[in-house]
C-alpha positions, 0 to 999 in steps of 0.5 A: 331270080327271087322276086317279091311280086310278079304273079300277075305279070306276063313278063319281067320288068324292062331293064330301064325300070329295073335299074331305076327301081333297084335300091339294094346298093344302098339299103343293104345296110338295113339287113341286120335289122330286117333279120331282127324283124324276121325273127320276131315275125316268125315267132308271131306266126308260130304263136298264131299257129301258122308255123309249127314248132319244128318249122319255127326252129328251122326258120330261126336257125336259118335266120341266124345262119343268114345273119352270120353270113351277112355279118361276115360278107359271105352272103351278099346281094346280087345285081338281080336283087331289087332290095334288101328284102328280096336279097334276104328272102333269097338267102332264106329260100336257099337255106329252107326251100319252100319253108322260107316262103312262109315268112312273108305271110302277114307282112309287106315290104311297106311295114318291113322297111318302115320298121327296119329304118326305125331300128337302124336309126335308133341304133345309130342315134346312140353311136351319134350321141357318143361322138357328140359327147366326145367332141363336147368332152374335148371342148370341156377339157380345154375349157377347164384349162382356161376358166380364168383366161381372159379373151376379147368377147365379140359381137359383129366380129368386133371387140365387145366385152372381156370374157374368159376363154373357158366360157367361150369354149363352153358356149360351143358345148351348150348347143351340143347338149341341146342336140343330144336332148333333141336326139333323145326326144326324137328317140322317144317318138320313134320308138313305135313299131310299124310291123303288122301294119302290112301294106296299109290295112293290117293283116287278116291273120291273127298276128300280134303287133304288140309282141313284135314291138316288145321283142324289137325294143320298141315302146309301143306298136302303131295306132293306125296301120295307114299312118304306120307305113306312110309316116316318115316324120321320124326321118325328117326329124332325124335329118333336122337334128343332124342338120342343126348339129351340122350348123353348130359344127360349122359355127365352131369350125368358123371360129377355129378358122378365125382363131388360127389366122395370123390376124388373130393368132389365138390358137395353134393347131397340132400338126396331126390335125392341120394340112399344108399347101402344095405350093406355099411351104409356110402354110398351116391350114385348118382344113378340118374346121373348114370341112366341118363348115362345108359339110353343113350344106350337105346335111341341110340339103338332106333335110330339104330333100326329104321334106320336099319328097314328102310334101305332096304324097297321098297316103299311104305308101308311094315309091317316092319314099325310097328316097328317104334312106340315102339322106339319113345314111349320108348324114350319119356317114358325114357326121361319123367322119366330121365329129371325131376329126373335130374332137381331135383337133380341139383336144390337141390345139394349143391356146395362146394365152398371152395373145388372148390376154393382150387382146382382151382390153383392146378396142375399148372393150371395158367401156361398159364397165365405165357405164356400170360404174356410173350407174352404181354412182346413181347416174341413169344408164341412159346418161351413163351410156352417153358419157361413156360414149363421149369418153370413147370418142375422146380416146379415139381422137387421142389414140389412147386407151380408156385407162390412159385418159388424164384426170383433167380429161375425165372431168372435162368429159363429165362431172361424174367421172373421177380417177377412181373409175380406173379401178374398173378399167382392168380385165381382171376387175371386169371378169371378177364383177361377173358373179351371177350364174351363167356369166363369164366370171371365173366363179360362174364358169367353174360352176358351169363346167361342173354342171356340164361334166355331170350332164356329159356323164349322163349322155355317155351312159345313154349313148352306150345303151342298147335298144335294138336286139341283134 
């Protein structure tokens, strides 16, 4: 049995302790990153005169061989391995004998795991960014088809004012762009190497943490060894980014559920991205949207889990921190499933332009146009609001739309109203009136679309960057 501790113990751990302590069943995915750290550490040991050139060559060759064996699955952890570090040391000892034990000098599992997890998350953050951009691409492609398609914009799930459906779809892209910004900001703060901090106090050996940091693709090395091994801000912050992303995906999912309902009927999902019922033959369910909505709770739970675990920990390393990995692994696994499914659903859905256009003016959604028309005639908005409200009340009683009110009724409601108000009582005129940047008129939406496309090119490039040596 390989164990990284135990010299002072007369007997091995009880089975109950061993079962509770083991983490290799989930932290094994850190193996390639642990080996990358081992290469860098071996070179630093050699630079300090603790490995001669021949030993360094044999050490690096064994690490490369072990890395290849891990990648192909020919080397796997066993039930006797406590964690990923234990398993990999066993692999080196099998290849190098006593020389394999020299690699442990000057480092601890405390700084190793902090380094491994930073490397793993920085690497996978790029993959996550790529999947976010794919969903943003799908939304943007749909938006490009509907720059001037009218739709009934809503507040409180009630018809409010006409918008273009392209504007609506791009409204779901904006939070995704902020999620990408947060990922990049997170990466800047996470690009700090803990390796060399040892268990908490650093090492008395003449090591070079800066050289390790540079080789592993970090921008800098730790400033305080105690903080380096105890810091899990980067885990909590990553989980916040994924939780908020989950909330954004949930809101998109909720809207798709509404859009595809019989009551709305604005969108038809492709058969490949919908499911049916085991008892009702007519059903076509937006399961992807519903699962995206449901997974948000899981992502939020991971964040709460880690924050709760961290809140009472004294410095420096405590075994509670073993609980930091599964939530981030689960968050990445969850989003790796959800994001491509959502992107496929959005890119293949059919938008019912006829139903959207028919719904756009319903529910007195052009009332604000009347108020603005009165303002342009010099009526204070306070009064314009009241006049328009009275006009809506009249239409409610008469069960007619605003443009159907007679000339006589217009003047009865207010002396300020006349038949020319009908010029603004069309969805087309309402949309055309929105010309300022960021609004829902076809012109501003086209400008927004062009800006989003430029930003997504940048994010595709960032997602394809390689920051972690393999």
